C-alpha positions in Angstrom: 0.5 118.5 -1.0 3.3 118.8 1.5 3.2 118.1 5.0 2.2 120.9 5.9 2.8 124.0 7.9 4.4 124.2 11.6 1.6 123.7 14.7 2.2 126.1 17.5 5.8 126.0 17.2 6.1 121.9 16.7 7.2 121.2 13.1 4.2 119.5 10.8 6.3 115.9 11.0 6.5 116.1 14.0 4.5 113.3 16.1 1.4 114.2 17.2 1.4 114.7 21.7 4.7 113.6 22.2 6.5 113.9 25.7 8.8 117.0 23.9 5.8 118.9 23.6 3.5 117.5 27.3 6.5 116.8 29.7 9.6 118.7 28.8 10.5 122.2 30.2 9.7 125.3 28.2 13.1 126.4 27.9 14.5 123.1 27.2 11.9 122.0 24.0 13.6 123.8 21.0 16.4 122.4 21.7 15.0 118.9 21.8 13.0 119.8 18.4 16.4 120.9 17.5 17.5 117.4 18.2 14.4 115.9 16.5 14.2 113.8 19.8 10.2 114.4 18.9 10.7 112.6 15.8 12.6 109.4 16.2 12.0 107.9 13.0 15.4 109.4 12.4 17.3 108.0 15.1 15.8 104.6 14.5 17.0 104.5 10.4 20.6 105.5 11.8 19.9 102.1 14.8 19.1 99.9 12.4 21.7 99.5 10.1 24.0 99.4 13.0 22.0 96.4 14.7 21.9 94.5 11.4 25.4 94.6 11.2 26.0 93.6 14.5 23.1 90.7 13.7 25.5 89.6 10.7 28.9 89.6 12.8 26.9 87.8 15.2 26.2 84.6 12.6 29.7 84.9 11.3 31.5 85.0 14.9 28.9 82.0 15.6 27.6 84.1 18.4 23.8 83.9 19.5 23.0 87.5 19.6 24.7 90.4 18.7 26.7 91.7 21.3 24.0 93.5 23.9 26.7 96.2 24.2 27.4 97.2 21.3 24.2 97.5 20.3 23.5 99.6 23.3 26.2 101.8 22.7 24.8 102.4 19.0 21.3 103.0 20.4 23.2 106.0 22.4 25.2 106.7 19.7 22.3 107.1 17.2 20.6 109.4 19.5 23.5 111.6 19.9 24.8 111.2 16.2 21.5 111.5 14.7 20.7 115.0 17.2 24.2 116.3 16.2 23.7 115.8 13.0 20.4 117.9 12.6 21.4 120.4 14.4 23.7 121.1 12.2 22.0 120.8 8.9 19.5 123.4 10.4 22.5 125.7 11.3 23.3 125.0 7.6 19.9 125.2 6.2 18.2 127.7 8.5 17.2 130.1 5.6 16.2 127.4 2.7 13.9 125.7 5.8 12.6 129.6 6.3 11.0 128.9 2.9 9.7 125.7 2.4 6.5 125.7 4.5 7.2 122.5 6.6 10.4 123.2 8.1 10.1 127.3 8.4 8.3 126.3 12.3 11.6 124.7 13.0 14.0 126.0 15.9 16.4 128.2 14.0 14.3 129.9 11.4 11.4 130.1 13.4 14.0 132.5 15.8 13.5 130.2 19.1 17.0 129.3 19.3 20.1 131.7 18.4 22.6 130.3 15.7 25.6 130.5 18.4 23.5 129.0 20.6 22.3 125.9 18.0 26.6 125.6 17.4 27.2 124.9 21.4 24.5 122.4 21.6 26.4 120.8 18.7 29.2 120.3 20.2 27.9 118.8 23.4 25.8 116.2 21.2 29.1 115.7 19.5 30.7 114.6 22.1 28.4 112.2 24.0 29.1 110.8 20.7 32.2 110.6 20.7 32.2 108.8 24.0 30.1 106.7 22.4 32.4 105.7 19.6 35.6 105.5 21.8 34.0 102.5 23.7 35.1 100.5 20.5 38.1 99.2 19.3 40.9 101.4 17.1 39.4 99.9 13.7 36.2 100.9 14.8 36.8 104.2 16.2 38.8 105.4 12.6 35.9 103.8 10.8 33.2 106.1 12.4 35.5 109.3 12.4 35.1 109.1 8.7 31.9 109.7 8.5 32.2 112.8 9.4 33.2 113.2 6.0 29.4 112.5 3.9 27.5 114.1 7.5 29.7 117.3 6.8 29.2 118.0 3.0 25.4 116.7 2.5 23.7 119.8 3.9 25.4 121.9 0.3 24.2 118.6 -2.1 20.6 119.6 -2.1 22.0 122.7 -3.6 23.9 121.1 -6.3 23.6 118.2 -7.2 19.6 115.8 -8.4 20.6 113.1 -6.1 21.5 114.5 -2.8 19.9 111.6 -0.8 23.2 109.7 -2.0 25.0 111.3 0.1 22.7 111.0 2.9 22.6 107.3 2.2 26.3 107.5 2.7 25.8 108.9 5.6 23.3 107.1 7.5 24.6 103.9 5.9 27.4 104.1 7.9 26.2 102.0 10.9 26.6 98.9 8.7 30.2 99.3 8.5 30.5 99.8 12.8 28.8 97.0 14.0 31.2 94.1 12.1 34.2 96.2 12.5 33.4 96.7 16.2 33.4 92.8 16.3 36.6 92.1 13.5 38.3 95.2 13.8 38.5 95.4 10.2 36.2 95.4 7.3 35.1 92.1 4.8 32.6 91.9 2.2 29.3 91.2 4.2 29.7 94.5 5.7 30.4 96.4 2.2 27.1 94.6 1.0 25.5 95.9 3.7 26.7 99.4 3.4 26.2 99.2 -0.3 22.2 97.5 0.6 22.0 100.2 3.4 22.4 103.7 0.4 20.1 102.3 -1.5 17.4 101.9 1.6 18.2 105.2 2.5 17.9 106.6 -1.2 14.3 104.9 -1.6 12.9 106.3 1.7 14.7 109.3 1.5 12.6 109.6 -2.2 9.2 108.9 -0.1 10.0 111.5 2.6 10.8 114.4 -0.1 7.2 113.9 -1.7 6.2 116.2 1.2 8.1 118.9 -0.1 8.0 118.6 -4.0 5.5 122.2 -4.5 7.7 124.1 -1.9 11.0 122.7 -3.4 9.9 123.7 -6.9 9.5 127.1 -5.8 13.0 127.9 -3.8 15.1 125.7 -6.2 16.0 122.7 -3.5 17.1 119.8 -5.2 15.6 116.4 -4.2 15.4 112.5 -5.4 11.7 113.6 -5.6 11.6 116.5 -8.0 14.4 113.8 -10.2 12.5 110.7 -10.9 9.2 112.7 -11.0 6.7 111.1 -13.0 9.0 107.9 -13.0 9.0 108.0 -8.9 7.4 104.8 -8.3 10.0 102.8 -10.3 12.8 104.3 -9.7 11.8 103.4 -6.0 11.3 100.1 -7.1 14.6 99.9 -8.3 16.6 101.0 -4.7 14.5 99.2 -2.8 15.5 95.8 -5.6 18.8 97.0 -5.1 18.9 97.1 -1.0 16.8 93.4 -1.0 19.1 92.0 -2.7 22.3 93.4 -1.6 21.6 92.7 2.0 20.7 89.2 0.5 24.6 88.6 -0.9 25.4 90.6 2.7 23.8 87.5 4.4 24.9 85.0 2.4 28.3 86.3 2.5 27.7 86.5 6.4 26.8 82.5 6.5 23.1 83.0 7.6 20.7 80.3 7.2 17.0 79.8 6.0 15.9 82.0 9.0 17.9 84.9 7.9 16.9 84.4 4.7 12.8 84.6 5.5 13.8 88.0 7.7 15.3 89.0 3.4 12.3 87.9 2.1 10.0 90.0 4.9 12.0 93.3 4.8 11.8 93.0 0.9 7.7 92.4 0.7 7.7 95.6 3.7 9.5 97.7 1.2 7.2 96.5 -1.7 3.8 97.3 0.3 5.6 100.9 0.3 5.8 101.1 -3.3 2.2 99.8 -3.8 0.9 102.4 -1.1 2.4 104.9 -2.2 0.7 108.4 -3.9 2.2 111.6 -6.0 1.8 114.3 -3.9 0.3 113.0 -1.0 2.6 114.3 1.6 0.8 112.8 4.3 0.7 109.6 3.3 4.6 109.7 2.1 5.2 110.6 5.4 3.3 107.7 7.5 5.1 105.3 4.9 9.3 107.2 5.6 8.3 106.1 9.2 7.2 102.2 8.3 10.8 102.1 7.4 10.9 101.5 10.8 9.2 98.4 11.2 10.6 96.9 8.0 14.1 97.8 9.7 13.0 95.6 12.7 11.4 93.0 10.9 15.3 92.3 9.2 16.7 92.7 12.1 14.8 90.1 13.9 15.1 87.8 11.3 19.2 88.1 10.9 19.2 87.8 15.1 16.8 84.9 15.1 19.5 83.1 12.6 22.0 83.4 14.9 20.4 82.0 17.6 19.1 79.5 15.9 22.2 78.6 14.6 24.0 78.5 18.2 21.3 75.8 19.6 21.5 73.5 16.3 
């Protein structure tokens, strides 16, 4: 089944009882929803690869913990750029969103926000993201600007390619490069391996997310990995998740991680395996819960890598 219809102008997959619905001024609510502030899982998934990369860089640089200033900048940047990307995506997809049960309550297809106002809001969020990016070194700034390419083309890929989640992965995994570049002003094999791992992770978790919309996507003609994999859904996600865990382990090895870091990788892999065991085809609500649980999986990995950096520095 799909994710369900909108409730009181709130998309069906928003967090129930979020402060956006309870405390934000009514005039602000459509814009906060446009930026997905009521669905924080999006910026978490954008932020976590940044923190992983920062933790790996701390291990390689023999620092006791990831740079706190960098981690704070990544947090602000992730919220801003997740909002900007979602706004851009909704502008491009507003006609398709109107045909899908889960998304027709979004601010643009429901008429709560005009496209021109959404475009201005997009610019404002992008400027916040740019201000954050300019705090890093020149190499990191250049790498960060390159992320705009997959971000720009992603909304249109679901119309032309059977695996649009691959392009989403190219965009959402970019933070795996940024944490390393912010420290070393270059990209080395551990960062590239982490980037590849995060792409595989993104394809896996977004395939779970796409389970919500299989029925509507089939009617409208939207392409997704959930439709592509069909009855091979769980093995395909398992392959993506297995590849992600393997590549993260190789990245940790390349950065010089110790047993605590590998323990974090193992716990991360175990969480991904649990998701596959719990997944049920055509269970949109269950798929949404599993998708959201990737925040916890990512925090587990970050905790393991950060702890490894600390223990190695104290010993």
